[in-house]
MDAnalysis code that builds the backbone (N, CA, C; Angstrom):
import MDAnalysis as mda
import numpy as np

u = mda.Universe.empty(681, n_residues=227, atom_resindex=np.repeat(np.arange(227), 3), trajectory=True)
u.add_TopologyAttr("name", ["N", "CA", "C"] * 227)
u.add_TopologyAttr("resid", np.arange(1, 228))
u.add_TopologyAttr("resname", ["MET", "ASN", "ARG", "GLY", "VAL", "PHE", "VAL", "THR", "GLY", "THR", "ASP", "THR", "GLY", "CYS", "GLY", "LYS", "THR", "HIS", "THR", "SER", "MET", "ALA", "LEU", "ILE", "HIS", "ALA", "LEU", "ARG", "ASP", "GLN", "GLY", "LEU", "ARG", "VAL", "ALA", "GLY", "PHE", "LYS", "PRO", "VAL", "ALA", "ALA", "GLY", "ALA", "ASP", "TRP", "HIS", "ASP", "GLY", "GLU", "LEU", "ARG", "ASN", "ASP", "ASP", "ALA", "SER", "ALA", "LEU", "LEU", "ALA", "ALA", "SER", "GLY", "LEU", "ASP", "LEU", "PRO", "TYR", "ALA", "ALA", "VAL", "ASN", "PRO", "TYR", "CYS", "PHE", "ALA", "PRO", "ALA", "ILE", "ALA", "PRO", "HIS", "LEU", "ALA", "ALA", "ALA", "GLU", "ALA", "GLN", "VAL", "THR", "ILE", "SER", "PHE", "GLY", "SER", "ILE", "LEU", "ALA", "ALA", "PHE", "GLU", "LYS", "VAL", "ARG", "ALA", "ALA", "SER", "ASP", "PHE", "VAL", "VAL", "VAL", "GLU", "GLY", "ALA", "GLY", "GLY", "TRP", "ARG", "VAL", "PRO", "LEU", "GLY", "PRO", "GLY", "LEU", "ASP", "ILE", "GLN", "GLY", "LEU", "ALA", "LEU", "ALA", "LEU", "GLY", "LEU", "PRO", "VAL", "ILE", "LEU", "VAL", "VAL", "GLY", "LEU", "ARG", "LEU", "GLY", "CYS", "LEU", "ASN", "HIS", "ALA", "LEU", "LEU", "SER", "GLU", "GLN", "ALA", "ILE", "LYS", "ALA", "SER", "GLY", "ALA", "ALA", "LEU", "LEU", "GLY", "TRP", "VAL", "GLY", "SER", "GLN", "VAL", "GLU", "PRO", "GLY", "MET", "PRO", "ARG", "LEU", "GLN", "GLU", "ASN", "ILE", "ALA", "THR", "LEU", "GLU", "VAL", "GLU", "LEU", "SER", "ALA", "PRO", "CYS", "LEU", "GLY", "VAL", "LEU", "LEU", "HIS", "ARG", "ASP", "THR", "ALA", "GLU", "ALA", "ALA", "ASP", "GLY", "THR", "TRP", "ALA", "ILE", "ALA", "THR", "GLY", "THR", "VAL", "LEU", "GLY", "ARG"])
u.atoms.positions = np.array([
    [23.868, -12.006, -11.219],
    [23.036, -11.101, -11.696],
    [21.564, -10.969, -11.149],
    [20.984, -9.843, -10.797],
    [19.714, -9.718, -10.203],
    [18.734, -10.263, -11.044],
    [17.572, -10.873, -10.699],
    [16.800, -11.298, -11.563],
    [15.249, -10.417, -11.665],
    [15.314, -9.418, -10.789],
    [14.106, -8.597, -10.537],
    [14.569, -7.270, -9.782],
    [13.585, -6.452, -9.762],
    [13.581, -5.223, -9.069],
    [12.231, -4.721, -8.633],
    [12.085, -4.259, -7.285],
    [10.958, -3.526, -6.834],
    [11.034, -2.287, -6.915],
    [9.877, -1.427, -7.782],
    [9.837, -0.115, -7.984],
    [9.019, 0.652, -7.110],
    [9.067, 1.173, -6.197],
    [8.279, 1.982, -5.323],
    [8.355, 3.525, -5.573],
    [7.766, 4.325, -4.900],
    [7.681, 5.705, -5.159],
    [7.607, 6.342, -3.944],
    [7.690, 7.903, -4.250],
    [7.379, 8.925, -3.103],
    [5.874, 9.207, -2.874],
    [5.176, 8.602, -3.684],
    [3.724, 9.014, -3.592],
    [3.192, 8.178, -4.793],
    [1.890, 8.328, -4.516],
    [0.770, 7.885, -5.778],
    [1.006, 9.042, -6.884],
    [0.809, 8.531, -8.081],
    [1.072, 9.557, -9.288],
    [2.349, 10.053, -9.408],
    [3.566, 9.355, -8.901],
    [4.693, 10.024, -9.072],
    [5.585, 9.434, -10.296],
    [5.064, 8.483, -11.063],
    [5.700, 8.009, -12.359],
    [6.183, 6.663, -12.220],
    [5.615, 5.854, -11.067],
    [6.059, 4.429, -11.155],
    [5.930, 3.650, -12.247],
    [4.905, 3.871, -12.965],
    [4.476, 3.082, -14.058],
    [5.419, 3.677, -15.355],
    [5.375, 4.751, -15.708],
    [6.263, 5.318, -16.636],
    [7.526, 4.884, -16.439],
    [8.174, 4.783, -15.386],
    [9.671, 4.323, -15.027],
    [9.772, 2.864, -15.125],
    [8.525, 2.144, -14.705],
    [8.935, 0.664, -14.931],
    [8.644, 0.179, -16.448],
    [7.876, 0.928, -17.140],
    [7.680, 0.661, -18.595],
    [9.163, 0.999, -19.453],
    [9.754, 2.117, -18.855],
    [10.939, 2.503, -19.587],
    [12.196, 1.377, -19.382],
    [12.225, 0.929, -18.021],
    [13.069, 0.018, -17.581],
    [13.002, -1.389, -18.376],
    [11.588, -1.532, -18.632],
    [11.333, -3.020, -19.052],
    [11.510, -2.951, -20.533],
    [11.667, -1.984, -21.354],
    [12.213, -1.477, -22.654],
    [13.492, -1.522, -22.814],
    [14.197, -0.897, -21.892],
    [15.563, -0.809, -21.780],
    [16.191, -2.130, -21.497],
    [15.582, -2.996, -20.897],
    [16.303, -4.328, -20.533],
    [15.894, -5.152, -21.412],
    [14.769, -5.363, -22.257],
    [14.310, -6.014, -23.402],
    [15.497, -5.374, -24.515],
    [15.852, -4.562, -24.763],
    [16.627, -3.944, -25.675],
    [18.036, -4.694, -25.534],
    [18.355, -5.126, -24.571],
    [19.519, -5.887, -24.170],
    [19.394, -7.490, -24.326],
    [18.250, -7.701, -24.917],
    [17.677, -9.165, -25.398],
    [17.275, -10.032, -24.005],
    [16.707, -9.430, -23.031],
    [16.114, -10.131, -21.955],
    [14.928, -10.191, -21.921],
    [14.224, -11.408, -21.576],
    [12.744, -11.655, -21.473],
    [12.253, -10.992, -20.097],
    [11.585, -9.841, -20.215],
    [11.291, -9.113, -18.936],
    [9.762, -9.083, -18.877],
    [9.507, -9.290, -17.432],
    [7.810, -9.424, -17.130],
    [7.690, -8.168, -16.240],
    [6.663, -7.390, -16.339],
    [6.102, -6.632, -15.270],
    [5.200, -7.358, -14.631],
    [5.047, -6.762, -13.180],
    [4.255, -7.377, -12.017],
    [3.864, -6.439, -11.332],
    [2.477, -6.311, -11.113],
    [1.787, -5.490, -10.583],
    [0.973, -6.223, -9.194],
    [1.571, -6.522, -8.386],
    [0.573, -7.402, -7.115],
    [-0.391, -6.974, -6.892],
    [-0.596, -5.676, -6.437],
    [-1.901, -4.749, -5.924],
    [-2.444, -3.758, -6.490],
    [-3.495, -3.631, -7.285],
    [-3.783, -2.413, -8.036],
    [-5.175, -2.028, -7.561],
    [-5.599, -0.850, -7.365],
    [-6.888, -0.429, -7.215],
    [-7.016, 0.666, -8.016],
    [-8.367, 0.385, -8.602],
    [-8.664, 1.677, -9.798],
    [-8.775, 0.741, -11.156],
    [-9.854, 0.245, -11.526],
    [-9.922, -0.761, -12.544],
    [-11.254, -0.722, -13.003],
    [-11.363, -1.272, -14.509],
    [-12.687, -1.435, -15.197],
    [-12.634, -2.843, -15.591],
    [-14.037, -3.225, -16.065],
    [-14.248, -4.431, -16.662],
    [-13.802, -4.685, -17.980],
    [-13.121, -5.781, -18.253],
    [-12.748, -6.038, -19.654],
    [-12.778, -7.500, -19.817],
    [-13.597, -7.894, -20.799],
    [-13.511, -9.497, -21.195],
    [-13.872, -10.362, -19.756],
    [-14.652, -9.856, -18.860],
    [-15.058, -10.588, -17.877],
    [-14.251, -10.449, -16.644],
    [-13.147, -9.571, -16.627],
    [-12.343, -9.459, -15.489],
    [-11.793, -7.880, -15.351],
    [-11.603, -7.673, -14.064],
    [-10.974, -6.347, -13.785],
    [-9.928, -6.253, -14.284],
    [-9.653, -4.867, -14.929],
    [-8.099, -4.653, -15.283],
    [-7.833, -3.249, -15.051],
    [-6.566, -3.112, -14.497],
    [-6.072, -1.753, -14.032],
    [-5.243, -1.180, -15.459],
    [-5.289, -0.001, -15.469],
    [-4.473, 0.597, -16.866],
    [-3.167, 0.247, -16.483],
    [-2.495, 0.408, -15.022],
    [-1.193, 0.526, -14.985],
    [-0.695, -1.071, -15.382],
    [-1.347, -1.876, -14.653],
    [-0.967, -3.217, -14.976],
    [-0.934, -3.914, -16.170],
    [-2.238, -3.149, -17.066],
    [-2.224, -3.628, -18.649],
    [-1.002, -3.127, -19.417],
    [-0.493, -1.887, -18.884],
    [0.569, -1.160, -19.414],
    [1.975, -1.975, -19.357],
    [2.082, -2.509, -18.037],
    [3.311, -3.243, -17.839],
    [3.362, -4.536, -18.490],
    [2.145, -5.298, -18.818],
    [1.771, -6.637, -19.515],
    [1.992, -6.345, -21.123],
    [1.696, -5.140, -21.491],
    [1.928, -4.881, -23.005],
    [3.491, -4.398, -23.333],
    [4.019, -3.724, -22.458],
    [5.454, -3.431, -22.484],
    [6.340, -4.676, -22.498],
    [5.760, -5.750, -21.631],
    [6.715, -6.717, -21.557],
    [6.870, -7.683, -22.794],
    [5.541, -7.711, -23.654],
    [5.475, -8.502, -24.968],
    [5.601, -9.935, -24.647],
    [5.423, -10.504, -23.357],
    [5.257, -11.859, -22.987],
    [3.839, -12.328, -23.230],
    [3.557, -13.750, -23.400],
    [2.212, -14.069, -23.622],
    [1.963, -14.723, -22.320],
    [1.758, -13.697, -21.459],
    [0.966, -14.103, -19.917],
    [-0.368, -13.380, -19.917],
    [-1.309, -14.214, -19.151],
    [-2.483, -13.922, -19.005],
    [-2.501, -12.504, -17.938],
    [-3.673, -11.862, -18.125],
    [-3.554, -10.567, -17.154],
    [-3.301, -11.030, -15.926],
    [-4.480, -11.721, -15.150],
    [-4.396, -12.169, -14.105],
    [-3.007, -12.672, -13.458],
    [-1.872, -13.284, -14.404],
    [-0.922, -13.599, -13.741],
    [0.203, -12.603, -13.174],
    [-0.021, -11.355, -13.776],
    [0.690, -9.993, -13.491],
    [-0.042, -9.223, -12.454],
    [-1.132, -9.368, -12.387],
    [-1.992, -8.491, -11.236],
    [-2.822, -9.518, -10.437],
    [-2.312, -10.222, -9.562],
    [-3.032, -11.063, -8.506],
    [-4.477, -10.303, -7.844],
    [-4.189, -9.051, -7.525],
    [-5.184, -8.765, -6.687],
    [-5.482, -7.026, -7.371],
    [-6.659, -7.130, -7.844],
    [-7.347, -6.108, -8.696],
    [-8.809, -5.542, -8.274],
    [-8.730, -4.218, -7.847],
    [-10.187, -3.707, -7.203],
    [-10.463, -2.828, -7.879],
    [-11.704, -2.260, -7.719],
    [-12.370, -1.395, -8.818],
    [-12.103, 0.075, -8.338],
    [-12.349, 0.373, -7.156],
    [-12.098, 1.789, -6.811],
    [-10.924, 2.269, -6.719],
    [-10.645, 3.384, -7.082],
    [-9.489, 3.856, -7.025],
    [-9.070, 4.562, -5.803],
    [-9.044, 3.819, -4.634],
    [-8.495, 4.075, -3.271],
    [-7.560, 3.238, -2.934],
    [-7.146, 3.754, -1.482],
    [-6.220, 3.292, -0.838],
    [-6.491, 1.496, -1.002],
    [-5.293, 0.796, -1.279],
    [-5.750, -0.697, -1.496],
    [-6.252, -1.406, -0.416],
    [-5.840, -1.119, 0.836],
    [-6.490, -1.920, 1.917],
    [-7.842, -1.523, 2.133],
    [-8.022, -0.417, 1.846],
    [-9.786, -0.031, 1.892],
    [-10.499, -0.746, 0.652],
    [-9.790, -0.882, -0.529],
    [-10.630, -1.453, -1.592],
    [-10.729, -3.086, -1.250],
    [-9.574, -3.619, -0.672],
    [-9.783, -4.716, -0.454],
    [-10.612, -5.051, 0.567],
    [-10.766, -4.263, 2.014],
    [-11.870, -4.539, 2.954],
    [-13.297, -4.204, 2.378],
    [-13.571, -3.412, 1.258],
    [-14.783, -3.153, 0.678],
    [-15.212, -4.603, -0.350],
    [-14.133, -5.098, -0.756],
    [-14.203, -6.249, -1.591],
    [-14.505, -7.610, -0.842],
    [-14.253, -7.403, 0.478],
    [-14.280, -8.352, 1.434],
    [-12.919, -9.532, 1.079],
    [-11.970, -8.968, 0.677],
    [-10.777, -9.726, 0.214],
    [-9.652, -9.577, 1.158],
    [-8.894, -10.568, 1.503],
    [-7.919, -10.471, 2.314],
    [-6.714, -10.585, 1.318],
    [-5.926, -9.760, 1.364],
    [-4.345, -9.814, 0.494],
    [-3.545, -10.574, 1.436],
    [-2.929, -11.555, 0.510],
    [-1.969, -12.685, 1.167],
    [-0.755, -12.295, 0.478],
    [0.432, -12.199, 1.358],
    [1.591, -12.287, 0.647],
    [1.937, -13.730, -0.001],
    [1.400, -14.813, 0.689],
    [1.616, -16.174, 0.109],
    [1.359, -16.165, -1.209],
    [0.077, -15.677, -1.503],
    [-0.591, -15.681, -3.015],
    [0.403, -14.827, -3.781],
    [0.667, -13.868, -3.412],
    [1.561, -12.866, -4.363],
    [2.776, -13.491, -4.526],
    [3.340, -14.093, -3.712],
    [4.890, -14.799, -3.878],
    [4.504, -15.757, -4.955],
    [3.589, -16.709, -4.819],
    [3.333, -17.679, -5.519],
    [3.086, -17.185, -7.084],
    [2.451, -16.220, -7.083],
    [2.025, -15.499, -8.386],
    [3.412, -15.051, -9.161],
    [4.271, -14.295, -8.256],
    [5.619, -13.860, -8.599],
    [6.388, -15.144, -9.265],
    [6.374, -16.040, -8.455],
    [7.522, -16.972, -8.846],
    [7.001, -17.983, -10.094],
    [5.735, -17.735, -10.515],
    [5.294, -18.165, -11.890],
    [5.655, -17.317, -13.011],
    [5.679, -15.948, -12.629],
    [6.165, -14.862, -13.611],
    [7.449, -14.850, -14.041],
    [8.117, -15.205, -12.830],
    [9.644, -15.475, -12.783],
    [10.257, -16.393, -13.511],
    [9.538, -17.575, -13.462],
    [9.711, -18.685, -14.386],
    [9.514, -18.673, -15.641],
    [8.763, -17.668, -16.139],
    [8.411, -17.351, -17.673],
    [9.379, -16.081, -18.142],
    [10.275, -15.795, -17.201],
    [10.948, -14.608, -17.860],
    [12.338, -14.569, -17.193],
    [13.214, -13.596, -17.854],
    [14.775, -13.577, -17.244],
    [14.790, -12.548, -16.113],
    [13.789, -11.642, -15.911],
    [13.839, -10.445, -15.218],
    [12.512, -10.062, -14.874],
    [12.147, -9.567, -13.662],
    [10.605, -9.133, -13.409],
    [10.846, -7.654, -12.733],
    [10.278, -6.987, -13.331],
    [10.195, -5.411, -12.707],
    [8.589, -5.464, -12.102],
    [8.805, -5.344, -10.718],
    [7.662, -5.347, -9.949],
    [7.224, -3.969, -9.291],
    [6.013, -3.410, -9.867],
    [5.662, -1.937, -9.409],
    [4.964, -2.101, -7.956],
    [4.965, -1.253, -7.102],
    [4.157, -1.424, -5.822],
    [3.217, -0.469, -6.040],
    [2.419, -0.096, -5.187],
    [1.497, 0.710, -5.083],
    [1.476, 1.800, -4.398],
    [1.357, 3.127, -4.608],
    [1.479, 4.281, -3.758],
    [3.049, 4.394, -3.360],
    [3.060, 4.486, -2.324],
    [4.673, 4.892, -1.835],
    [5.118, 3.617, -0.613],
    [6.031, 3.985, 0.020],
    [6.631, 2.622, 0.771],
    [6.030, 2.008, 1.744],
    [5.314, 2.972, 2.484],
    [4.501, 2.554, 3.640],
    [2.974, 2.274, 3.503],
    [2.489, 2.406, 2.137],
    [1.141, 2.066, 2.070],
    [0.465, 0.978, 2.666],
    [-0.334, 0.920, 3.362],
    [-1.150, -0.297, 3.963],
    [-1.569, -0.990, 2.901],
    [-1.761, -2.366, 3.162],
    [-2.426, -3.459, 2.123],
    [-3.270, -4.237, 2.768],
    [-3.347, -4.190, 4.386],
    [-4.077, -4.946, 5.399],
    [-3.690, -4.673, 6.466],
    [-4.212, -5.526, 7.653],
    [-4.095, -5.532, 8.834],
    [-2.465, -6.089, 8.990],
    [-1.625, -5.248, 9.401],
    [0.032, -5.787, 9.663],
    [0.676, -5.927, 8.225],
    [0.193, -5.496, 7.169],
    [0.652, -5.727, 5.746],
    [0.821, -4.255, 5.204],
    [1.814, -4.045, 4.588],
    [2.118, -2.917, 3.776],
    [3.345, -2.996, 2.414],
    [3.442, -2.127, 1.835],
    [4.366, -2.126, 0.448],
    [5.563, -2.673, 1.165],
    [6.085, -2.002, 2.232],
    [7.290, -2.267, 2.834],
    [7.614, -3.853, 2.821],
    [6.788, -4.294, 3.515],
    [6.559, -5.751, 3.945],
    [6.710, -6.656, 2.629],
    [5.740, -6.336, 1.863],
    [5.826, -7.068, 0.520],
    [7.143, -6.869, -0.343],
    [7.879, -5.748, -0.288],
    [9.070, -5.590, -1.041],
    [10.191, -6.688, -0.272],
    [10.091, -6.631, 1.137],
    [10.823, -7.467, 1.666],
    [10.629, -8.996, 1.643],
    [9.430, -9.478, 1.653],
    [8.940, -10.461, 1.526],
    [9.425, -10.986, -0.020],
    [9.533, -10.501, -0.948],
    [10.034, -10.756, -2.365],
    [11.233, -10.825, -2.416],
    [12.055, -10.055, -1.514],
    [13.564, -10.062, -1.443],
    [14.218, -9.663, -2.719],
    [13.526, -8.243, -3.189],
    [14.191, -7.852, -4.354],
    [14.720, -6.339, -4.073],
    [15.784, -6.030, -4.550],
    [16.266, -4.848, -4.391],
    [15.480, -3.792, -4.975],
    [15.536, -2.500, -4.456],
    [14.512, -1.244, -4.583],
    [15.021, -0.135, -5.374],
    [14.135, 0.160, -6.306],
    [14.380, 1.622, -7.002],
    [13.445, 2.366, -6.293],
    [13.786, 3.509, -6.143],
    [12.757, 4.857, -5.659],
    [12.686, 5.702, -6.719],
    [11.305, 5.945, -7.193],
    [10.929, 6.896, -8.104],
    [10.473, 8.181, -7.359],
    [11.230, 9.252, -7.823],
    [10.845, 10.399, -7.179],
    [9.944, 11.401, -8.091],
    [8.708, 11.343, -7.672],
    [8.145, 12.611, -8.574],
    [8.447, 14.017, -8.779],
    [9.101, 14.488, -9.544],
    [9.663, 15.969, -9.730],
    [8.619, 16.948, -9.702],
    [8.166, 17.363, -8.465],
    [7.242, 18.570, -8.333],
    [7.432, 19.221, -7.057],
    [6.890, 20.258, -6.903],
    [7.065, 20.998, -5.392],
    [6.882, 19.898, -4.493],
    [7.974, 19.962, -3.376],
    [7.568, 18.919, -2.313],
    [8.547, 17.748, -2.412],
    [8.953, 17.579, -3.620],
    [9.764, 16.276, -3.751],
    [10.838, 16.081, -2.980],
    [11.405, 17.308, -2.541],
    [12.764, 17.013, -1.782],
    [12.387, 16.364, -0.366],
    [11.360, 16.817, 0.357],
    [11.127, 16.143, 1.621],
    [10.807, 14.789, 1.371],
    [9.824, 14.461, 0.415],
    [9.309, 13.134, 0.163],
    [10.096, 12.180, -0.167],
    [11.288, 12.781, -0.904],
    [12.529, 11.790, -1.434],
    [13.376, 11.201, -0.162],
    [13.630, 12.284, 0.527],
    [14.406, 12.030, 1.731],
    [13.944, 11.400, 2.904],
    [12.651, 11.359, 3.108],
    [11.882, 10.585, 3.952],
    [11.857, 9.004, 3.361],
    [11.475, 9.119, 2.132],
    [11.271, 7.671, 1.670],
    [12.622, 7.023, 1.647],
    [13.556, 7.663, 1.283],
    [15.132, 7.075, 1.285],
    [15.248, 6.436, 2.786],
    [15.253, 7.257, 3.514],
    [15.141, 6.934, 5.061],
    [14.526, 5.611, 5.440],
    [13.335, 5.821, 5.195],
    [12.524, 4.581, 5.301],
    [12.857, 3.254, 4.731],
    [13.160, 3.365, 3.556],
    [13.613, 2.111, 2.840],
    [14.973, 1.393, 3.294],
    [15.670, 2.454, 3.715],
    [17.349, 1.866, 4.320],
    [17.136, 1.574, 5.583],
    [16.191, 2.132, 6.460],
    [15.993, 1.623, 7.995],
    [14.973, 0.095, 7.895],
    [14.573, 0.073, 6.724],
    [14.004, -1.397, 6.715],
    [15.103, -2.591, 6.364],
    [15.868, -2.153, 5.891],
    [17.067, -3.452, 5.471],
    [16.881, -3.682, 4.301],
    [16.168, -3.134, 3.164],
    [15.855, -3.310, 2.000],
    [17.274, -2.765, 1.324],
    [17.655, -3.300, 0.085],
    [18.714, -2.826, -0.813],
    [18.282, -1.920, -1.649],
    [18.745, -0.598, -1.464],
    [18.270, 0.422, -2.370],
    [19.092, 0.648, -3.446],
    [18.891, 0.366, -4.698],
    [19.770, 0.560, -5.832],
    [19.721, 1.795, -6.204],
    [19.085, 2.763, -6.158],
    [19.319, 4.118, -6.548],
    [17.788, 4.874, -6.948],
    [17.686, 5.847, -7.341],
    [16.479, 6.580, -7.522],
    [16.539, 7.170, -8.836],
    [15.207, 7.207, -9.242],
    [14.784, 7.967, -10.585],
    [14.083, 8.934, -10.422],
    [14.405, 10.217, -11.077],
    [13.476, 11.262, -11.217],
    [12.738, 11.372, -12.419],
    [11.378, 11.497, -12.080],
    [10.268, 11.359, -12.995],
    [9.414, 12.769, -12.882],
    [9.334, 13.614, -14.013],
    [8.886, 14.813, -13.927],
    [7.511, 14.445, -14.269],
    [6.668, 14.937, -13.165],
    [5.084, 15.026, -13.204],
    [4.418, 16.287, -13.534],
    [5.325, 17.282, -13.289],
    [4.681, 18.515, -13.446],
    [5.383, 19.265, -14.678],
    [4.630, 19.355, -15.417],
    [5.065, 20.194, -16.518],
    [5.480, 21.564, -16.247],
    [6.742, 22.035, -16.670],
    [6.955, 23.394, -16.437],
    [7.552, 23.484, -15.026],
    [7.827, 22.607, -14.330],
    [8.101, 22.827, -12.992],
    [9.402, 23.899, -12.634],
    [8.985, 24.591, -11.664],
    [10.218, 26.004, -11.659],
    [11.282, 25.050, -11.052],
    [12.539, 25.542, -11.422],
    [14.022, 24.993, -10.952],
    [13.980, 23.684, -11.258],
    [13.436, 23.031, -12.043],
    [13.430, 21.572, -12.225],
    [15.047, 21.133, -12.096],
    [15.799, 21.647, -12.882],
    [17.535, 21.274, -12.666],
    [17.960, 21.225, -11.353],
    [17.663, 22.493, -10.894],
    [18.222, 22.689, -9.277],
    [17.550, 21.606, -8.341],
    [16.566, 21.369, -8.418],
    [15.790, 20.261, -7.605],
    [16.487, 18.996, -7.844],
    [16.706, 18.816, -9.161],
    [17.438, 17.596, -9.569],
    [18.697, 17.478, -8.806],
    [19.600, 18.659, -8.905],
    [20.817, 18.628, -8.409],
    [20.951, 18.356, -6.927],
    [19.791, 19.229, -6.397],
    [19.706, 19.135, -4.874],
    [19.764, 17.524, -4.365],
    [18.739, 16.921, -5.102],
    [18.385, 15.511, -4.746],
    [19.666, 14.666, -5.100],
    [20.580, 14.995, -6.034],
    [21.780, 14.270, -6.239],
    [22.843, 14.485, -4.983],
    [22.502, 15.625, -4.466],
    [23.539, 15.844, -3.300],
    [23.056, 15.319, -1.898],
    [21.529, 15.521, -1.652],
    [21.151, 15.030, -0.457],
    [20.688, 13.637, -0.385],
    [20.739, 12.915, -1.243],
    [20.092, 11.461, -1.654],
    [21.496, 10.515, -1.475],
    [21.471, 9.764, -0.679],
    [22.878, 8.924, -0.779],
    [22.933, 7.799, -1.654],
    [21.852, 7.234, -2.334],
    [21.659, 6.401, -3.224],
    [21.967, 7.112, -4.514],
    [22.458, 6.340, -5.538],
    [23.043, 7.194, -6.804],
    [21.637, 7.279, -7.796],
    [21.702, 8.308, -8.492],
    [20.602, 8.616, -9.497],
    [20.852, 7.888, -10.615],
    [19.690, 6.923, -11.073],
    [19.785, 5.923, -12.259],
    [19.355, 6.660, -13.373],
    [18.693, 7.703, -13.441],
    [18.248, 8.352, -14.580],
    [17.021, 9.365, -14.199],
    [16.691, 10.137, -15.160],
    [15.721, 11.066, -15.150],
    [14.812, 11.029, -16.524],
    [13.603, 10.876, -16.181],
    [12.627, 10.803, -17.298],
    [11.635, 12.150, -17.208],
    [11.719, 12.993, -18.314],
    [11.218, 14.333, -18.322],
    [9.875, 14.145, -18.877],
    [9.082, 15.354, -18.629],
    [7.741, 15.094, -18.957],
    [7.308, 14.714, -20.292],
    [8.389, 14.893, -21.032],
    [7.969, 14.732, -22.756],
    [8.668, 13.227, -23.028],
    [9.262, 12.742, -22.152],
    [9.877, 11.480, -22.619],
    [8.591, 10.225, -22.790],
    [8.711, 9.215, -23.537],
    [7.941, 8.396, -23.584],
    [8.471, 7.105, -22.954],
    [7.900, 6.183, -22.521],
    [8.481, 5.010, -21.937],
    [9.137, 4.165, -23.012],
    [9.196, 4.324, -24.370],
    [9.694, 3.747, -25.328],
    [11.147, 4.085, -25.490],
    [11.261, 5.522, -25.147],
    [12.322, 6.217, -25.478],
    [13.444, 5.722, -24.415],
    [14.139, 4.762, -24.374],
    [15.428, 4.569, -23.474],
    [16.841, 5.337, -23.964],
    [17.131, 6.330, -23.146],
    [18.325, 6.868, -23.836],
    [19.659, 6.394, -23.141],
    [20.657, 7.177, -23.330],
    [21.877, 6.682, -22.644],
    [21.964, 6.523, -21.253],
    [21.299, 7.326, -20.471],
    [21.104, 7.227, -19.048],
    [20.423, 6.179, -18.594],
    [19.519, 5.584, -19.281],
    [18.781, 4.420, -18.957],
    [19.873, 3.003, -19.355],
    [20.740, 3.666, -20.325],
    [21.705, 2.227, -20.457],
    [22.763, 2.071, -19.239],
    [22.783, 3.109, -18.694],
    [23.766, 3.064, -17.519],
    [22.979, 2.376, -16.439],
    [21.816, 2.901, -16.270],
    [21.123, 2.344, -14.904],
    [20.576, 0.980, -15.129],
    [20.451, 0.418, -16.464],
    [20.207, -0.981, -16.356],
    [21.476, -1.836, -15.992],
    [22.809, -1.307, -16.121],
    [23.644, -2.161, -15.630],
    [23.802, -2.159, -13.971],
    [23.146, -1.055, -13.503],
    [23.295, -1.032, -12.008],
    [21.996, -2.112, -11.548],
    [21.154, -1.792, -12.061],
    [19.745, -2.696, -11.849],
    [20.085, -4.223, -12.181],
    [20.789, -4.615, -12.971],
    [21.181, -6.093, -13.356],
    [22.245, -6.397, -12.417],
    [22.880, -5.669, -11.701],
    [24.160, -6.042, -10.640],
    [25.399, -6.349, -11.403],
    [25.581, -5.540, -12.661],
    [26.619, -5.856, -13.314],
    [27.663, -4.977, -13.032],
])
């Protein structure tokens, strides 16, 4: 059985956190202790003496585990800009070694870890480092979140191509409607199902909440767990 998954997306704001929370809830419904993990986050405010990112906080709340915030988000930066720029401004060097050490501690406290990346697959994290390299270093299979909006077909096809070319194991993709009232929504989903070689694990519509795991997600969790 897989003990974790890496959630990446076609872009920033495509629904990675929404999807990660839905997956956490669905796996918890199966009796698993599930942790969310956000290695790098840019865009944060001060709370109780530490910077906290809303997405990382949402993952922590969804997990229900008694873990300190810093455990699930080792690198957190205030400005909502590209993470490598935020790190440079803070004079911080992102280290895969530090992320891997934090990840192992979270994995030891849980049965399964849902890791959420930053932005898309090739987002830089520093000199010679990017999200692709981080996913490969963690050794986790990948779920691609496709933000369902105009332009998603090209973004999805290029992202799938890049993930597969890297050698990462792509479990499948999830459609996440980020544009309310998107024209030809179902037609776009049908096109993605034909054009993408990876299977569709589920579709989260704009009205759905992360707490509402439907039958589609029951199927998806079987694939995610490697059952």
